[in-house]
C-alpha positions in Angstrom: 13.6 -9.7 9.7 10.0 -11.0 9.6 7.3 -9.3 7.6 3.6 -10.0 8.2 0.2 -8.6 7.1 -3.3 -8.9 8.6 -6.3 -7.7 6.7 -10.0 -7.9 5.8 -11.4 -7.0 2.4 -14.5 -7.1 0.2 -14.1 -10.9 -0.3 -13.7 -11.9 3.3 -15.8 -9.5 5.4 -19.3 -8.0 5.0 -19.7 -4.2 4.7 -20.7 -3.5 8.3 -17.8 -5.5 9.7 -15.4 -3.6 7.4 -16.9 -0.4 8.7 -15.7 -1.1 12.2 -12.1 -1.1 11.0 -12.2 1.8 8.7 -9.6 4.5 9.5 -9.7 8.0 8.0 -6.4 9.3 6.8 -6.1 11.7 9.7 -6.6 8.9 12.1 -3.7 6.8 10.8 -0.9 8.4 12.7 -2.4 8.1 16.2 -3.7 4.6 15.3 -0.2 3.5 14.3 1.2 4.8 17.6 -1.3 2.7 19.5 -0.5 -0.4 17.4 3.3 0.0 17.8 2.9 0.5 21.6 0.7 -2.7 21.8 3.2 -4.8 19.7 6.2 -3.5 21.6 4.6 -4.4 25.0 3.4 -7.7 23.7 6.5 -8.9 21.9 9.3 -6.9 23.6 10.6 -5.8 20.2 10.9 -2.0 20.3 11.7 -1.6 16.6 8.4 -2.8 15.2 7.6 -1.2 11.8 3.9 -0.6 11.0 1.6 0.7 8.3 -2.1 0.7 7.8 -4.0 0.8 4.5 -7.7 1.6 4.9 -10.1 2.0 1.9 -13.8 1.3 1.3 -12.9 -2.3 0.3 -10.1 -3.2 2.7 -8.2 -2.5 5.9 -4.8 -4.1 6.1 -2.0 -3.9 8.6 1.6 -4.4 7.5 4.4 -5.0 10.1 8.1 -5.9 10.2 10.2 -6.9 13.2 12.8 -9.4 14.2 10.0 -11.9 15.0 6.5 -12.1 13.7 3.5 -11.2 16.0 0.4 -12.1 14.1 -1.7 -13.0 17.1 -0.8 -9.8 18.9 -1.7 -7.8 15.8 -5.1 -9.6 15.4 -5.9 -9.1 19.1 -5.1 -5.4 18.9 -7.2 -4.9 15.7 -10.2 -6.8 17.2 -10.0 -4.7 20.4 -9.8 -1.5 18.3 -12.9 -2.5 16.3 -14.8 -3.7 19.4 -15.3 -7.2 18.1 -14.3 -10.6 19.5 -11.0 -11.8 18.2 -12.5 -15.1 17.0 -15.0 -13.2 14.9 -12.3 -11.1 13.3 -10.1 -14.2 12.7 -13.0 -15.9 10.8 -13.2 -12.9 8.4 -9.5 -12.0 8.1 -6.4 -13.2 6.3 -2.8 -13.4 7.7 0.2 -13.5 5.5 3.9 -13.7 6.3 7.2 -12.9 4.5 6.9 -13.8 0.8 3.2 -14.2 0.9 2.8 -10.8 2.6 5.0 -9.2 -0.1 3.1 -10.9 -2.9 -0.2 -9.6 -1.5 1.1 -6.0 -1.2 2.4 -6.2 -4.8 -1.0 -7.6 -6.0 -2.9 -4.9 -4.2 -0.8 -2.1 -5.6 -1.2 -3.6 -9.1 -5.0 -3.7 -8.9 -5.1 -7.5 -9.0 -6.8 -7.8 -5.6 -9.4 -5.1 -6.2 -13.1 -5.4 -6.7 -12.5 -3.7 -10.1 -9.7 -5.7 -11.6 -6.8 -3.4 -12.6 -8.3 -0.2 -11.1 -5.6 2.4 -10.4 -7.2 4.3 -7.5 -5.7 1.8 -4.9 -2.2 2.7 -5.8 -2.8 6.4 -4.8 -4.5 5.2 -1.6 -1.5 3.0 -0.8 0.9 5.9 -1.4 -1.2 8.1 1.0 -1.0 5.4 3.6 2.8 5.1 3.3 3.1 8.9 3.6 1.0 8.8 6.7 3.1 6.0 8.2 6.3 8.0 7.4 4.8 11.1 9.0 4.0 9.0 12.1 7.6 7.7 12.3 6.3 4.1 12.0 7.8 3.1 8.7 11.3 1.6 8.9 13.7 0.4 6.2 12.0 -3.0 5.6 8.5 -1.7 5.1 9.7 1.2 3.1 11.5 -1.2 0.7 8.3 -3.4 0.6 6.1 -0.5 -0.5 8.6 1.2 -2.8 9.1 -2.1 -4.6 5.3 -2.6 -4.7 4.9 0.8 -6.4 7.6 -0.1 -8.9 6.0 -3.5 -9.7 2.6 -1.8 -10.1 4.1 0.6 -12.6 5.6 -2.2 -14.6 2.3 -4.1 -14.5 0.4 -1.2 -15.8 2.9 -0.3 -18.5 3.7 -3.8 -19.7 0.2 -5.4 -19.6 -3.4 -4.6 -20.5 -4.6 -5.2 -16.9 -6.4 -1.8 -16.8 -8.0 -2.1 -20.2 -11.8 -2.1 -20.4 -11.9 -1.3 -16.6 -15.3 -0.4 -15.2 -14.9 1.7 -12.1 -17.3 2.0 -9.2 -18.2 5.5 -10.5 -19.1 4.1 -14.0 -21.0 1.3 -12.4 -23.1 3.8 -10.4 -24.0 5.7 -13.6 -24.9 2.4 -15.4 -27.3 1.5 -12.6 -28.9 4.9 -12.6 -29.4 4.5 -16.3 -31.4 1.4 -15.7 -33.8 3.3 -13.4 -34.1 6.6 -15.3 -34.9 6.7 -19.0 -32.9 10.0 -19.5 -30.1 10.9 -17.1 -30.2 14.4 -18.6 -33.5 15.0 -16.9 -32.5 14.1 -13.3 -31.2 16.2 -10.4 -28.1 14.6 -8.7 -26.8 15.3 -5.2 -23.2 14.3 -4.2 -22.5 14.1 -0.5 -18.8 14.6 0.2 -16.0 16.2 -1.9 -13.3 13.5 -1.8 -11.7 11.6 -4.7 -14.5 9.1 -5.1 -17.1 11.8 -5.2 -15.1 13.7 -7.8 -14.9 10.5 -9.9 -18.6 9.9 -9.7 -19.4 13.5 -10.4 -17.2 13.4 -13.5 -19.1 10.3 -14.8 -22.5 11.7 -14.1 -21.6 15.1 -15.5 -20.8 13.4 -18.8 -24.5 12.6 -19.0 -25.4 16.3 -18.6 -28.0 16.0 -15.8 -30.5 18.8 -15.2 -28.8 19.9 -11.9 -25.8 18.9 -9.8 -25.3 19.8 -6.2 -22.4 19.1 -3.8 -23.1 18.9 0.0 -19.9 18.9 2.1 -19.0 19.8 5.7 -16.4 22.2 4.4 -18.4 24.6 2.2 -15.3 26.0 0.5 -14.2 22.6 -0.8 -17.7 21.8 -1.9 -17.9 25.1 -3.8 -14.6 24.3 -5.6 -15.9 21.0 -6.8 -19.4 22.4 -7.7 -17.8 25.1 -9.8 -15.9 22.5 -11.8 -19.1 20.8 -12.8 -21.3 23.9 -13.1 -23.3 22.9 -10.0 -24.4 24.2 -6.7 -22.7 23.9 -3.3 -24.8 23.4 -0.2 -24.2 22.9 3.5 -24.4 19.5 5.0 -26.8 20.9 7.6 -29.3 21.7 4.8 -29.3 18.1 3.6 -32.4 16.8 5.5 -34.6 19.7 4.3 -33.5 19.5 0.6 -33.2 15.8 0.1 -36.5 15.6 -1.7 -35.2 17.8 -4.5 -32.9 15.2 -5.9 -33.6 12.1 -8.0 -30.2 10.5 -7.4 -27.9 10.7 -4.3 -24.3 9.5 -4.2 -22.6 9.7 -0.8 -19.0 9.0 0.2 -17.7 10.7 3.3 -15.4 9.8 6.2 -18.1 10.1 8.8 -18.0 7.4 11.5 -21.9 7.5 11.7 -24.6 7.6 9.1 -25.4 11.1 7.9 -28.6 10.2 5.9 -31.2 8.6 8.2 -34.3 6.6 7.6 -36.5 9.4 8.9 -35.0 12.0 6.5 -35.5 9.7 3.5 -39.1 9.0 4.5 -39.9 12.7 4.7 -38.2 13.3 1.3 -40.3 10.5 -0.3 -43.5 12.0 1.1 -42.6 15.4 -0.4 -41.8 13.7 -3.7 -45.1 12.0 -3.7 -43.2 8.7 -3.7 -41.3 9.3 -6.9 -38.3 7.0 -6.8 -34.9 8.0 -5.4 -31.7 6.3 -6.6 -29.1 6.2 -3.9 -25.5 5.0 -3.8 -23.6 4.7 -0.6 -19.9 4.3 -1.3 -18.7 5.0 2.2 -17.3 2.5 4.7 -18.7 2.7 7.4 -22.1 3.6 5.8 -23.3 7.1 5.2 -26.9 6.0 4.7 -28.7 3.9 7.3 -29.2 0.4 6.0 -32.9 0.4 6.9 -33.4 2.8 4.0 -33.0 -0.2 1.7 -36.5 -1.4 2.8 -38.3 1.6 1.6 -40.4 0.8 -1.5 -39.5 3.8 -3.6 -35.7 3.8 -2.8 -33.1 2.0 -4.8 -30.1 1.9 -2.5 -26.8 0.4 -3.6 -23.6 -0.1 -1.5 -20.1 -0.8 -2.6 -20.7 -4.5 -2.3 -23.9 -4.2 -4.3 -21.9 -2.8 -7.2 -19.7 -5.9 -7.3 -21.8 -7.8 -9.9 -21.7 -4.8 -12.3 -17.9 -4.3 -12.2 -17.1 -8.0 -12.3 -18.6 -8.4 -15.8 -15.6 -6.7 -17.4 -13.2 -9.2 -15.8 -13.2 -11.7 -18.6 -11.7 -9.1 -21.0 -8.7 -8.6 -18.8 -7.9 -12.2 -17.5 -5.3 -12.7 -20.3 -3.2 -9.9 -18.7 -3.4 -11.4 -15.2 -0.8 -14.1 -16.0 1.6 -11.5 -17.3 1.1 -9.4 -14.2 1.6 -12.4 -11.9 4.9 -13.1 -13.6 6.1 -9.6 -13.0 4.9 -9.8 -9.3 6.8 -13.1 -8.9 10.0 -11.5 -9.9 9.4 -8.6 -7.6 8.7 -10.9 -4.7 11.9 -12.8 -5.2 13.9 -9.6 -5.4 12.4 -8.3 -2.2 13.0 -11.6 -0.3 16.7 -11.6 -1.5 17.0 -8.0 -0.2 15.6 -9.1 3.2 17.9 -12.2 3.3 20.9 -10.0 2.8 20.0 -8.1 5.9 19.3 -11.2 8.0 21.7 -13.1 10.2 24.1 -15.1 8.1 23.2 -18.8 7.7 25.0 -21.0 10.2 25.8 -18.2 12.6 24.8 -19.6 15.9 25.1 -16.3 17.7 22.6 -14.7 15.4 24.8 -11.6 15.2 26.3 -12.1 11.8 24.9 -10.8 8.5 25.9 -10.1 5.0 25.1 -6.4 5.1 27.1 -5.7 8.3 30.0 -7.7 6.8 29.9 -5.6 3.6 29.9 -2.5 5.8 32.9 -3.7 7.7 34.8 -4.6 4.6 34.1 -1.2 3.1 35.2 0.5 6.3 38.4 -1.5 6.5 39.4 -0.9 2.8 38.6 2.8 3.2 40.9 2.9 6.2 43.7 1.2 4.2 43.2 3.5 1.3 43.4 6.6 3.5 46.7 5.4 5.1 48.3 4.7 1.7 47.2 8.0 0.2 48.5 9.9 3.3 51.9 8.1 2.9 52.0 8.9 -0.9 51.3 12.6 -0.2 54.2 12.8 2.2 56.5 11.2 -0.3 55.4 13.5 -3.0 55.9 16.5 -0.7 59.5 15.4 -0.3 60.0 15.5 -4.0 60.1 11.8 -4.8 59.4 10.6 -8.3 55.6 10.2 -9.0 56.0 6.8 -10.6 57.8 5.3 -7.6 55.2 6.8 -5.3 52.3 5.3 -7.2 54.2 2.0 -7.3 54.6 2.0 -3.5 50.9 3.0 -3.1 49.6 0.2 -5.1 52.0 -2.3 -3.5 50.9 -1.1 -0.1 47.2 -1.6 -0.8 47.6 -5.1 -2.3 49.8 -6.2 0.6 47.2 -5.1 3.1 44.4 -6.7 1.2 46.2 -10.0 0.8 47.8 -10.3 4.2 45.0 -12.1 5.9 44.4 -14.4 2.9 48.0 -15.4 2.8 48.0 -16.1 6.5 44.9 -18.4 6.2 46.5 -20.3 3.3 49.5 -21.2 5.4 47.5 -22.1 8.6 45.6 -25.2 9.6 45.7 -28.8 8.4 45.7 -30.0 4.8 42.0 -30.2 4.5 41.4 -26.7 5.8 44.1 -25.3 3.5 42.5 -27.0 0.5 39.1 -25.5 1.4 40.6 -22.1 1.9 42.5 -22.4 -1.4 39.2 -23.2 -3.2 37.5 -20.2 -1.7 40.4 -17.8 -2.4 40.5 -19.1 -6.0 36.8 -18.4 -6.4 37.1 -14.9 -5.0 40.3 -13.7 -6.5 41.0 -15.7 -9.6 37.7 -15.3 -11.5 38.3 -14.5 -15.2 37.7 -10.9 -16.1 36.2 -9.6 -19.4 38.2 -7.2 -21.5 35.6 -4.5 -20.7 36.6 -4.7 -17.0 40.3 -4.3 -17.6 
């Protein structure tokens, strides 16, 4: 079974290109269906497993099938995002088998994040896996890959200090706002959206006790729930253009495919504010705020990529834990590859139909059949009133004879060299020393 991954992230692709490949959680299921159909038609492998992880910093596709199809996967993604395949190739990374597993484990553990050791990505990966399961796109191999990545991430977080001194995107936004405003307790803050990232940002800003907090969201009920938590006000998204001038700081993160705060709205707001500065943070991918806003003299606009320099400063304090985390990941990767190997065709089987797991299943089925036959015979003998010791003796003898019959036949067959090789194998399988605890 081949496993491969294709992705773009904050280190390989600019923000606007990442925005073309951002998928909201409710888009994942139909997108996976389109991907599986494309791969099935392109590779003629009907059992392709797929999953998509899409966050503000990355979009990654994970697949598993009998043969890899990296080019087909890249062509599909390029077509979906409306870009030339060569452009996407220059900004993407492709990984296969052990390297794909290692990458998934590093992502889950926070080692590949803009904020080293951040924990939010783990929840995002779990949501992506649930979406793939719900779409029927996640098979045995990818399920193992992700479940093992979650287990590795847990071990990394409990066994190392990788998350210590972590500065989140939310904390970085507050730090930048503090550089612009002398007293954050005197500003009015507007949060656009009501998702997890906005909740984190609102929590950090609320700790500075700003003068006023407002939540603008498409679903008013959800906005009201979050506003109540922070003692703020909920407002409708439709009222945003007319009320934008009331706020000193604006933090936006929605799943909108188009900007919701345009250049004209910000220009009108600045005019009403008599050009008092506005601090704006756009954490959405694709953008919530038109990039032209950056050019306005009295606007301080930061995107997720602009925050990178702030969050990177804390990396030095956690680098010592990275080596420990990588060692844990190495062990996890080797364990996963061993699991995949056991389910692959056996080495040296020219037909490609053999495999360790199928053989184990056949052995279990055969021994279960022998056991059932001997138990049935024993019950009949007991029903006739035979002595229980003699019945048990016959049952055990019957089982051992069935188990050894094929082995004995092989030891007597073939030439001398073949018999010697068979004898060595039988000795290794049946005559291994047993510890007292196993007796």
